[in-house]
Jmol script that loads the backbone (N, CA, C; Angstrom):
load data "model"
ATOM      1  N   MET A   1       7.870 -10.014   5.806  1.00  0.00           N
ATOM      2  CA  MET A   1       7.429  -8.786   6.086  1.00  0.00           C
ATOM      3  C   MET A   1       8.210  -8.075   7.169  1.00  0.00           C
ATOM      4  N   THR A   2       8.593  -6.790   7.090  1.00  0.00           N
ATOM      5  CA  THR A   2       9.476  -5.992   7.756  1.00  0.00           C
ATOM      6  C   THR A   2       8.992  -6.155   9.457  1.00  0.00           C
ATOM      7  N   ALA A   3      10.176  -5.915  10.048  1.00  0.00           N
ATOM      8  CA  ALA A   3       9.358  -5.957  11.534  1.00  0.00           C
ATOM      9  C   ALA A   3      10.269  -4.919  12.168  1.00  0.00           C
ATOM     10  N   THR A   4      11.369  -4.655  12.094  1.00  0.00           N
ATOM     11  CA  THR A   4      12.180  -3.100  12.528  1.00  0.00           C
ATOM     12  C   THR A   4      11.796  -2.022  12.144  1.00  0.00           C
ATOM     13  N   SER A   5      11.932  -1.162  12.903  1.00  0.00           N
ATOM     14  CA  SER A   5      11.958   0.441  12.787  1.00  0.00           C
ATOM     15  C   SER A   5      12.659   0.837  11.794  1.00  0.00           C
ATOM     16  N   ALA A   6      13.639   0.379  11.460  1.00  0.00           N
ATOM     17  CA  ALA A   6      14.870   0.623  10.774  1.00  0.00           C
ATOM     18  C   ALA A   6      14.368   0.450   9.151  1.00  0.00           C
ATOM     19  N   ASP A   7      13.774  -0.841   9.099  1.00  0.00           N
ATOM     20  CA  ASP A   7      13.011  -0.955   7.746  1.00  0.00           C
ATOM     21  C   ASP A   7      11.873  -0.346   7.322  1.00  0.00           C
ATOM     22  N   LYS A   8      11.045   0.174   8.551  1.00  0.00           N
ATOM     23  CA  LYS A   8      10.099   0.718   8.138  1.00  0.00           C
ATOM     24  C   LYS A   8      10.442   1.934   7.690  1.00  0.00           C
ATOM     25  N   LYS A   9      11.603   2.874   8.613  1.00  0.00           N
ATOM     26  CA  LYS A   9      12.118   4.045   8.176  1.00  0.00           C
ATOM     27  C   LYS A   9      12.535   4.511   6.635  1.00  0.00           C
ATOM     28  N   TYR A  10      13.238   2.745   6.402  1.00  0.00           N
ATOM     29  CA  TYR A  10      13.769   2.905   4.968  1.00  0.00           C
ATOM     30  C   TYR A  10      12.723   2.924   3.694  1.00  0.00           C
ATOM     31  N   LEU A  11      11.699   2.412   3.914  1.00  0.00           N
ATOM     32  CA  LEU A  11      10.590   2.160   3.096  1.00  0.00           C
ATOM     33  C   LEU A  11       9.797   3.399   2.935  1.00  0.00           C
ATOM     34  N   ARG A  12       9.573   4.078   4.237  1.00  0.00           N
ATOM     35  CA  ARG A  12       8.986   5.435   4.280  1.00  0.00           C
ATOM     36  C   ARG A  12      10.012   6.641   3.424  1.00  0.00           C
ATOM     37  N   ALA A  13      11.083   6.326   3.595  1.00  0.00           N
ATOM     38  CA  ALA A  13      12.083   7.427   2.657  1.00  0.00           C
ATOM     39  C   ALA A  13      11.872   7.005   1.239  1.00  0.00           C
ATOM     40  N   LEU A  14      11.910   5.514   0.813  1.00  0.00           N
ATOM     41  CA  LEU A  14      11.385   5.098  -0.369  1.00  0.00           C
ATOM     42  C   LEU A  14       9.849   5.843  -1.176  1.00  0.00           C
ATOM     43  N   GLY A  15       9.271   5.458  -0.303  1.00  0.00           N
ATOM     44  CA  GLY A  15       7.531   6.017  -0.538  1.00  0.00           C
ATOM     45  C   GLY A  15       7.611   7.490  -0.434  1.00  0.00           C
ATOM     46  N   HIS A  16       8.302   8.403  -0.001  1.00  0.00           N
ATOM     47  CA  HIS A  16       8.181   9.610  -0.129  1.00  0.00           C
ATOM     48  C   HIS A  16       7.848   9.954  -1.713  1.00  0.00           C
ATOM     49  N   GLN A  17       8.446   9.610  -2.676  1.00  0.00           N
ATOM     50  CA  GLN A  17       8.297  10.240  -3.960  1.00  0.00           C
ATOM     51  C   GLN A  17       7.482   9.544  -4.713  1.00  0.00           C
ATOM     52  N   LEU A  18       6.774   8.460  -4.215  1.00  0.00           N
ATOM     53  CA  LEU A  18       5.662   8.014  -4.756  1.00  0.00           C
ATOM     54  C   LEU A  18       4.325   8.485  -5.048  1.00  0.00           C
ATOM     55  N   LYS A  19       3.726   8.516  -5.717  1.00  0.00           N
ATOM     56  CA  LYS A  19       2.090   8.780  -6.236  1.00  0.00           C
ATOM     57  C   LYS A  19       1.226   7.983  -5.792  1.00  0.00           C
ATOM     58  N   PRO A  20       0.355   7.957  -5.701  1.00  0.00           N
ATOM     59  CA  PRO A  20      -0.961   7.005  -5.456  1.00  0.00           C
ATOM     60  C   PRO A  20      -0.991   6.096  -6.548  1.00  0.00           C
ATOM     61  N   VAL A  21      -1.377   4.921  -6.526  1.00  0.00           N
ATOM     62  CA  VAL A  21      -1.459   4.204  -7.602  1.00  0.00           C
ATOM     63  C   VAL A  21      -2.993   3.534  -7.399  1.00  0.00           C
ATOM     64  N   VAL A  22      -3.739   3.853  -6.234  1.00  0.00           N
ATOM     65  CA  VAL A  22      -4.976   3.132  -6.286  1.00  0.00           C
ATOM     66  C   VAL A  22      -5.384   3.984  -5.503  1.00  0.00           C
ATOM     67  N   THR A  23      -6.976   4.384  -5.728  1.00  0.00           N
ATOM     68  CA  THR A  23      -7.761   5.111  -4.837  1.00  0.00           C
ATOM     69  C   THR A  23      -8.943   4.197  -4.235  1.00  0.00           C
ATOM     70  N   VAL A  24      -9.295   4.314  -3.250  1.00  0.00           N
ATOM     71  CA  VAL A  24     -10.474   3.525  -2.607  1.00  0.00           C
ATOM     72  C   VAL A  24     -11.303   4.755  -2.283  1.00  0.00           C
ATOM     73  N   ALA A  25     -12.438   4.875  -3.090  1.00  0.00           N
ATOM     74  CA  ALA A  25     -13.247   5.745  -3.183  1.00  0.00           C
ATOM     75  C   ALA A  25     -14.644   5.201  -1.999  1.00  0.00           C
ATOM     76  N   SER A  26     -15.757   6.089  -2.035  1.00  0.00           N
ATOM     77  CA  SER A  26     -16.966   5.525  -1.645  1.00  0.00           C
ATOM     78  C   SER A  26     -17.461   4.620  -1.605  1.00  0.00           C
ATOM     79  N   ASN A  27     -17.428   3.821  -2.226  1.00  0.00           N
ATOM     80  CA  ASN A  27     -17.685   2.463  -2.605  1.00  0.00           C
ATOM     81  C   ASN A  27     -17.267   1.475  -1.825  1.00  0.00           C
ATOM     82  N   GLY A  28     -15.747   1.736  -1.411  1.00  0.00           N
ATOM     83  CA  GLY A  28     -14.967   0.843  -0.433  1.00  0.00           C
ATOM     84  C   GLY A  28     -14.698  -0.106  -1.210  1.00  0.00           C
ATOM     85  N   LEU A  29     -14.226  -1.218  -0.534  1.00  0.00           N
ATOM     86  CA  LEU A  29     -13.308  -2.240  -1.141  1.00  0.00           C
ATOM     87  C   LEU A  29     -14.303  -3.244  -2.173  1.00  0.00           C
ATOM     88  N   THR A  30     -14.152  -2.834  -3.351  1.00  0.00           N
ATOM     89  CA  THR A  30     -14.996  -3.865  -4.381  1.00  0.00           C
ATOM     90  C   THR A  30     -13.720  -4.771  -4.509  1.00  0.00           C
ATOM     91  N   GLU A  31     -14.591  -5.786  -5.149  1.00  0.00           N
ATOM     92  CA  GLU A  31     -13.547  -6.915  -6.110  1.00  0.00           C
ATOM     93  C   GLU A  31     -12.864  -6.494  -6.963  1.00  0.00           C
ATOM     94  N   THR A  32     -12.942  -5.241  -7.521  1.00  0.00           N
ATOM     95  CA  THR A  32     -11.927  -4.795  -8.500  1.00  0.00           C
ATOM     96  C   THR A  32     -11.234  -3.879  -7.925  1.00  0.00           C
ATOM     97  N   VAL A  33     -11.299  -3.247  -7.011  1.00  0.00           N
ATOM     98  CA  VAL A  33     -10.207  -2.326  -6.232  1.00  0.00           C
ATOM     99  C   VAL A  33      -9.362  -3.501  -5.615  1.00  0.00           C
ATOM    100  N   VAL A  34      -9.807  -4.599  -4.585  1.00  0.00           N
ATOM    101  CA  VAL A  34      -8.813  -5.374  -4.298  1.00  0.00           C
ATOM    102  C   VAL A  34      -7.842  -6.218  -5.058  1.00  0.00           C
ATOM    103  N   ALA A  35      -8.659  -6.866  -6.570  1.00  0.00           N
ATOM    104  CA  ALA A  35      -7.702  -7.112  -7.486  1.00  0.00           C
ATOM    105  C   ALA A  35      -6.614  -6.250  -7.921  1.00  0.00           C
ATOM    106  N   GLU A  36      -6.832  -4.776  -7.767  1.00  0.00           N
ATOM    107  CA  GLU A  36      -6.128  -3.975  -8.570  1.00  0.00           C
ATOM    108  C   GLU A  36      -4.744  -3.461  -7.438  1.00  0.00           C
ATOM    109  N   LEU A  37      -5.187  -3.785  -6.258  1.00  0.00           N
ATOM    110  CA  LEU A  37      -4.189  -3.539  -4.947  1.00  0.00           C
ATOM    111  C   LEU A  37      -3.690  -4.754  -5.070  1.00  0.00           C
ATOM    112  N   ASP A  38      -3.941  -6.102  -5.458  1.00  0.00           N
ATOM    113  CA  ASP A  38      -3.015  -7.241  -5.186  1.00  0.00           C
ATOM    114  C   ASP A  38      -1.886  -7.061  -6.393  1.00  0.00           C
ATOM    115  N   ARG A  39      -2.535  -6.724  -7.594  1.00  0.00           N
ATOM    116  CA  ARG A  39      -1.630  -6.278  -9.036  1.00  0.00           C
ATOM    117  C   ARG A  39      -0.494  -5.697  -8.655  1.00  0.00           C
ATOM    118  N   ALA A  40      -0.731  -4.382  -8.021  1.00  0.00           N
ATOM    119  CA  ALA A  40      -0.005  -3.303  -7.852  1.00  0.00           C
ATOM    120  C   ALA A  40       0.979  -3.714  -6.593  1.00  0.00           C
ATOM    121  N   LEU A  41       0.365  -4.477  -5.542  1.00  0.00           N
ATOM    122  CA  LEU A  41       1.612  -5.147  -4.668  1.00  0.00           C
ATOM    123  C   LEU A  41       2.466  -5.970  -5.316  1.00  0.00           C
ATOM    124  N   ARG A  42       1.898  -6.912  -6.439  1.00  0.00           N
ATOM    125  CA  ARG A  42       2.679  -7.745  -6.970  1.00  0.00           C
ATOM    126  C   ARG A  42       3.740  -7.208  -7.549  1.00  0.00           C
ATOM    127  N   ASP A  43       3.463  -6.191  -8.195  1.00  0.00           N
ATOM    128  CA  ASP A  43       4.526  -5.444  -9.270  1.00  0.00           C
ATOM    129  C   ASP A  43       5.448  -4.882  -8.674  1.00  0.00           C
ATOM    130  N   HIS A  44       4.945  -3.631  -7.787  1.00  0.00           N
ATOM    131  CA  HIS A  44       5.594  -2.565  -7.292  1.00  0.00           C
ATOM    132  C   HIS A  44       6.180  -2.921  -5.761  1.00  0.00           C
ATOM    133  N   GLU A  45       5.341  -3.756  -4.968  1.00  0.00           N
ATOM    134  CA  GLU A  45       5.832  -4.223  -3.695  1.00  0.00           C
ATOM    135  C   GLU A  45       5.566  -3.209  -2.705  1.00  0.00           C
ATOM    136  N   LEU A  46       6.133  -2.113  -2.996  1.00  0.00           N
ATOM    137  CA  LEU A  46       5.549  -0.362  -2.190  1.00  0.00           C
ATOM    138  C   LEU A  46       4.905   0.303  -2.775  1.00  0.00           C
ATOM    139  N   ILE A  47       3.453   0.498  -2.535  1.00  0.00           N
ATOM    140  CA  ILE A  47       2.628   1.430  -3.048  1.00  0.00           C
ATOM    141  C   ILE A  47       2.254   2.451  -2.167  1.00  0.00           C
ATOM    142  N   LYS A  48       1.564   3.675  -2.531  1.00  0.00           N
ATOM    143  CA  LYS A  48       0.589   4.499  -1.999  1.00  0.00           C
ATOM    144  C   LYS A  48      -0.604   4.532  -2.606  1.00  0.00           C
ATOM    145  N   VAL A  49      -1.797   4.421  -1.495  1.00  0.00           N
ATOM    146  CA  VAL A  49      -3.166   4.278  -1.647  1.00  0.00           C
ATOM    147  C   VAL A  49      -3.733   5.505  -1.167  1.00  0.00           C
ATOM    148  N   LYS A  50      -4.763   6.134  -1.915  1.00  0.00           N
ATOM    149  CA  LYS A  50      -5.667   7.087  -1.508  1.00  0.00           C
ATOM    150  C   LYS A  50      -6.867   6.831  -1.135  1.00  0.00           C
ATOM    151  N   LEU A  51      -7.206   7.094   0.309  1.00  0.00           N
ATOM    152  CA  LEU A  51      -8.514   6.509   0.872  1.00  0.00           C
ATOM    153  C   LEU A  51      -9.193   7.931   0.407  1.00  0.00           C
ATOM    154  N   SER A  52     -10.730   7.545   0.007  1.00  0.00           N
ATOM    155  CA  SER A  52     -11.584   8.733  -0.002  1.00  0.00           C
ATOM    156  C   SER A  52     -12.811   8.329   0.478  1.00  0.00           C
ATOM    157  N   VAL A  53     -12.726   7.754   1.776  1.00  0.00           N
ATOM    158  CA  VAL A  53     -13.897   7.341   2.614  1.00  0.00           C
ATOM    159  C   VAL A  53     -14.227   8.235   3.623  1.00  0.00           C
ATOM    160  N   GLY A  54     -15.086   7.887   4.683  1.00  0.00           N
ATOM    161  CA  GLY A  54     -15.561   8.836   5.553  1.00  0.00           C
ATOM    162  C   GLY A  54     -14.955   9.573   6.415  1.00  0.00           C
ATOM    163  N   ASP A  55     -15.397   9.103   7.693  1.00  0.00           N
ATOM    164  CA  ASP A  55     -14.473   9.332   8.809  1.00  0.00           C
ATOM    165  C   ASP A  55     -13.268   8.703   8.920  1.00  0.00           C
ATOM    166  N   ARG A  56     -12.572   9.091  10.309  1.00  0.00           N
ATOM    167  CA  ARG A  56     -11.489   8.347  10.480  1.00  0.00           C
ATOM    168  C   ARG A  56     -11.806   7.025  11.066  1.00  0.00           C
ATOM    169  N   ASP A  57     -12.924   6.513  11.831  1.00  0.00           N
ATOM    170  CA  ASP A  57     -13.182   5.040  11.862  1.00  0.00           C
ATOM    171  C   ASP A  57     -13.417   4.537  10.711  1.00  0.00           C
ATOM    172  N   ALA A  58     -14.104   4.809   9.536  1.00  0.00           N
ATOM    173  CA  ALA A  58     -14.364   4.053   8.217  1.00  0.00           C
ATOM    174  C   ALA A  58     -12.487   3.861   7.602  1.00  0.00           C
ATOM    175  N   LYS A  59     -11.904   4.749   7.729  1.00  0.00           N
ATOM    176  CA  LYS A  59     -10.364   4.914   7.188  1.00  0.00           C
ATOM    177  C   LYS A  59      -9.863   3.895   7.866  1.00  0.00           C
ATOM    178  N   LYS A  60      -9.819   3.801   9.344  1.00  0.00           N
ATOM    179  CA  LYS A  60      -9.132   2.802   9.863  1.00  0.00           C
ATOM    180  C   LYS A  60      -9.342   1.122   9.544  1.00  0.00           C
ATOM    181  N   GLU A  61     -10.917   1.369   9.310  1.00  0.00           N
ATOM    182  CA  GLU A  61     -11.446  -0.108   8.648  1.00  0.00           C
ATOM    183  C   GLU A  61     -11.038  -0.336   7.385  1.00  0.00           C
ATOM    184  N   VAL A  62     -11.031   0.680   6.802  1.00  0.00           N
ATOM    185  CA  VAL A  62     -10.884   0.318   5.163  1.00  0.00           C
ATOM    186  C   VAL A  62      -9.129  -0.207   5.293  1.00  0.00           C
ATOM    187  N   ILE A  63      -8.412   0.189   5.933  1.00  0.00           N
ATOM    188  CA  ILE A  63      -6.757  -0.018   5.983  1.00  0.00           C
ATOM    189  C   ILE A  63      -6.717  -1.730   6.666  1.00  0.00           C
ATOM    190  N   LYS A  64      -7.293  -1.577   7.464  1.00  0.00           N
ATOM    191  CA  LYS A  64      -6.984  -3.193   8.034  1.00  0.00           C
ATOM    192  C   LYS A  64      -7.451  -4.277   7.034  1.00  0.00           C
ATOM    193  N   SER A  65      -8.920  -3.833   6.757  1.00  0.00           N
ATOM    194  CA  SER A  65      -9.300  -4.543   5.424  1.00  0.00           C
ATOM    195  C   SER A  65      -8.232  -4.939   4.381  1.00  0.00           C
ATOM    196  N   VAL A  66      -7.848  -3.777   4.054  1.00  0.00           N
ATOM    197  CA  VAL A  66      -6.973  -3.685   2.862  1.00  0.00           C
ATOM    198  C   VAL A  66      -5.859  -4.482   3.285  1.00  0.00           C
ATOM    199  N   CYS A  67      -5.243  -4.415   4.412  1.00  0.00           N
ATOM    200  CA  CYS A  67      -4.076  -5.159   4.643  1.00  0.00           C
ATOM    201  C   CYS A  67      -4.119  -6.436   5.191  1.00  0.00           C
ATOM    202  N   GLN A  68      -5.575  -7.091   5.306  1.00  0.00           N
ATOM    203  CA  GLN A  68      -5.914  -8.546   5.376  1.00  0.00           C
ATOM    204  C   GLN A  68      -6.064  -8.874   4.302  1.00  0.00           C
ATOM    205  N   GLN A  69      -6.807  -8.337   3.438  1.00  0.00           N
ATOM    206  CA  GLN A  69      -7.153  -9.037   2.156  1.00  0.00           C
ATOM    207  C   GLN A  69      -6.032  -9.505   1.281  1.00  0.00           C
ATOM    208  N   CYS A  70      -5.161  -8.290   1.280  1.00  0.00           N
ATOM    209  CA  CYS A  70      -3.934  -7.968  -0.021  1.00  0.00           C
ATOM    210  C   CYS A  70      -2.736  -8.841   0.973  1.00  0.00           C
ATOM    211  N   ASN A  71      -2.649  -9.240   2.340  1.00  0.00           N
ATOM    212  CA  ASN A  71      -1.673  -9.672   3.051  1.00  0.00           C
ATOM    213  C   ASN A  71      -0.084  -8.641   2.859  1.00  0.00           C
ATOM    214  N   ALA A  72      -0.604  -7.094   3.232  1.00  0.00           N
ATOM    215  CA  ALA A  72      -0.052  -6.423   3.267  1.00  0.00           C
ATOM    216  C   ALA A  72       0.409  -5.698   4.098  1.00  0.00           C
ATOM    217  N   GLN A  73       1.399  -4.777   4.647  1.00  0.00           N
ATOM    218  CA  GLN A  73       1.647  -4.311   5.783  1.00  0.00           C
ATOM    219  C   GLN A  73       1.590  -2.793   5.564  1.00  0.00           C
ATOM    220  N   LEU A  74       0.821  -2.279   6.683  1.00  0.00           N
ATOM    221  CA  LEU A  74       0.898  -0.539   6.592  1.00  0.00           C
ATOM    222  C   LEU A  74       1.985  -0.128   6.953  1.00  0.00           C
ATOM    223  N   ILE A  75       2.827   0.508   6.202  1.00  0.00           N
ATOM    224  CA  ILE A  75       4.376   1.597   6.590  1.00  0.00           C
ATOM    225  C   ILE A  75       3.948   2.622   7.393  1.00  0.00           C
ATOM    226  N   GLN A  76       2.743   3.440   6.746  1.00  0.00           N
ATOM    227  CA  GLN A  76       2.726   4.912   7.281  1.00  0.00           C
ATOM    228  C   GLN A  76       1.148   5.249   6.560  1.00  0.00           C
ATOM    229  N   SER A  77       0.635   5.929   7.305  1.00  0.00           N
ATOM    230  CA  SER A  77      -0.484   6.748   6.964  1.00  0.00           C
ATOM    231  C   SER A  77      -0.740   8.133   7.680  1.00  0.00           C
ATOM    232  N   ILE A  78      -0.686   8.934   6.466  1.00  0.00           N
ATOM    233  CA  ILE A  78      -0.851  10.493   6.645  1.00  0.00           C
ATOM    234  C   ILE A  78      -1.972  10.929   6.456  1.00  0.00           C
ATOM    235  N   GLY A  79      -3.001  11.394   6.710  1.00  0.00           N
ATOM    236  CA  GLY A  79      -4.045  11.954   6.172  1.00  0.00           C
ATOM    237  C   GLY A  79      -4.896  10.957   5.492  1.00  0.00           C
ATOM    238  N   HIS A  80      -5.121  11.253   3.852  1.00  0.00           N
ATOM    239  CA  HIS A  80      -5.885  10.259   3.052  1.00  0.00           C
ATOM    240  C   HIS A  80      -4.916   9.243   2.408  1.00  0.00           C
ATOM    241  N   ILE A  81      -3.683   9.346   2.661  1.00  0.00           N
ATOM    242  CA  ILE A  81      -2.691   8.634   1.685  1.00  0.00           C
ATOM    243  C   ILE A  81      -2.304   7.451   2.708  1.00  0.00           C
ATOM    244  N   VAL A  82      -1.819   6.310   2.483  1.00  0.00           N
ATOM    245  CA  VAL A  82      -1.439   4.948   3.022  1.00  0.00           C
ATOM    246  C   VAL A  82      -0.483   4.579   2.392  1.00  0.00           C
ATOM    247  N   LEU A  83       0.593   4.364   2.754  1.00  0.00           N
ATOM    248  CA  LEU A  83       1.745   3.591   2.155  1.00  0.00           C
ATOM    249  C   LEU A  83       1.960   1.960   2.525  1.00  0.00           C
ATOM    250  N   LEU A  84       1.867   0.888   1.580  1.00  0.00           N
ATOM    251  CA  LEU A  84       1.518  -0.276   1.964  1.00  0.00           C
ATOM    252  C   LEU A  84       2.885  -0.881   1.275  1.00  0.00           C
ATOM    253  N   PHE A  85       3.415  -1.966   1.906  1.00  0.00           N
ATOM    254  CA  PHE A  85       4.325  -2.794   1.372  1.00  0.00           C
ATOM    255  C   PHE A  85       3.817  -4.633   1.758  1.00  0.00           C
ATOM    256  N   ARG A  86       4.390  -5.363   0.495  1.00  0.00           N
ATOM    257  CA  ARG A  86       4.172  -6.549   0.205  1.00  0.00           C
ATOM    258  C   ARG A  86       5.637  -7.009  -0.359  1.00  0.00           C
ATOM    259  N   LYS A  87       6.151  -7.913   0.448  1.00  0.00           N
ATOM    260  CA  LYS A  87       7.539  -8.534  -0.048  1.00  0.00           C
ATOM    261  C   LYS A  87       7.084  -9.479  -1.451  1.00  0.00           C
ATOM    262  N   ALA A  88       7.215  -9.067  -2.572  1.00  0.00           N
ATOM    263  CA  ALA A  88       7.052 -10.266  -4.310  1.00  0.00           C
ATOM    264  C   ALA A  88       8.105 -11.291  -3.838  1.00  0.00           C
ATOM    265  N   ASP A  89       7.476 -12.698  -3.955  1.00  0.00           N
ATOM    266  CA  ASP A  89       8.502 -13.573  -4.286  1.00  0.00           C
ATOM    267  C   ASP A  89       9.821 -13.418  -5.358  1.00  0.00           C
ATOM    268  N   LYS A  90       9.346 -13.208  -6.455  1.00  0.00           N
ATOM    269  CA  LYS A  90      10.305 -12.610  -7.506  1.00  0.00           C
ATOM    270  C   LYS A  90       9.978 -11.396  -8.056  1.00  0.00           C
ATOM    271  N   PRO A  91      10.535 -10.349  -7.711  1.00  0.00           N
ATOM    272  CA  PRO A  91      10.459  -9.067  -8.119  1.00  0.00           C
ATOM    273  C   PRO A  91      10.879  -8.439  -9.418  1.00  0.00           C
ATOM    274  N   ASN A  92      10.440  -7.783  -9.958  1.00  0.00           N
ATOM    275  CA  ASN A  92      10.604  -7.746 -11.489  1.00  0.00           C
ATOM    276  C   ASN A  92      11.567  -6.385 -11.370  1.00  0.00           C
ATOM    277  N   PRO A  93      12.638  -6.271 -11.600  1.00  0.00           N
ATOM    278  CA  PRO A  93      13.800  -5.353 -11.487  1.00  0.00           C
ATOM    279  C   PRO A  93      13.271  -4.085 -12.108  1.00  0.00           C
ATOM    280  N   LYS A  94      12.241  -4.334 -13.237  1.00  0.00           N
ATOM    281  CA  LYS A  94      11.862  -2.846 -13.931  1.00  0.00           C
ATOM    282  C   LYS A  94      10.570  -2.045 -13.156  1.00  0.00           C
ATOM    283  N   LEU A  95       9.896  -3.011 -12.383  1.00  0.00           N
ATOM    284  CA  LEU A  95       8.511  -2.330 -11.986  1.00  0.00           C
ATOM    285  C   LEU A  95       8.856  -2.287 -10.292  1.00  0.00           C
ATOM    286  N   SER A  96       9.768  -3.088  -9.589  1.00  0.00           N
ATOM    287  CA  SER A  96       9.519  -2.937  -8.137  1.00  0.00           C
ATOM    288  C   SER A  96       9.983  -1.639  -7.512  1.00  0.00           C
ATOM    289  N   ASN A  97       9.432  -1.211  -7.076  1.00  0.00           N
ATOM    290  CA  ASN A  97      10.063   0.096  -6.383  1.00  0.00           C
ATOM    291  C   ASN A  97      11.220   0.085  -5.338  1.00  0.00           C
ATOM    292  N   LEU A  98      11.584  -1.094  -4.856  1.00  0.00           N
ATOM    293  CA  LEU A  98      12.673  -1.237  -3.958  1.00  0.00           C
ATOM    294  C   LEU A  98      13.915  -1.647  -4.828  1.00  0.00           C
ATOM    295  N   LEU A  99      13.636  -2.157  -6.075  1.00  0.00           N
ATOM    296  CA  LEU A  99      14.851  -2.466  -6.432  1.00  0.00           C
ATOM    297  C   LEU A  99      15.325  -1.505  -7.858  1.00  0.00           C
ATOM    298  N   ARG A 100      14.476  -0.498  -8.237  1.00  0.00           N
ATOM    299  CA  ARG A 100      14.417   0.545  -9.131  1.00  0.00           C
ATOM    300  C   ARG A 100      15.442   1.869  -8.185  1.00  0.00           C
ATOM    301  N   GLN A 101      15.448   1.534  -7.142  1.00  0.00           N
ATOM    302  CA  GLN A 101      16.249   2.665  -6.181  1.00  0.00           C
ATOM    303  C   GLN A 101      17.576   3.094  -6.512  1.00  0.00           C
TER     304      GLN A 101
END
end "model"
wireframe off; spacefill off
backbone 0.3
color backbone group
């Protein structure tokens, strides 16, 4: 995982152009949503997620749960959009948002 603020700044710059690939709606984190998040992180390494859950506290709990279940790191949270990162063991150069830049 990234540790320095320079790494996070670089990832935020890469994530600026991305569109949300997964939406967490009012049903919360179902098994299918977690599986899709895991697949997206495995393929793309850096993804945006749209959260359509209740208030701030609910959003914070969902973010915490996503990061724990998917072993991802929160890079940025603005409004209802969250930027997540998880380094892939063998990234695919055609899919990875880090290698395609």
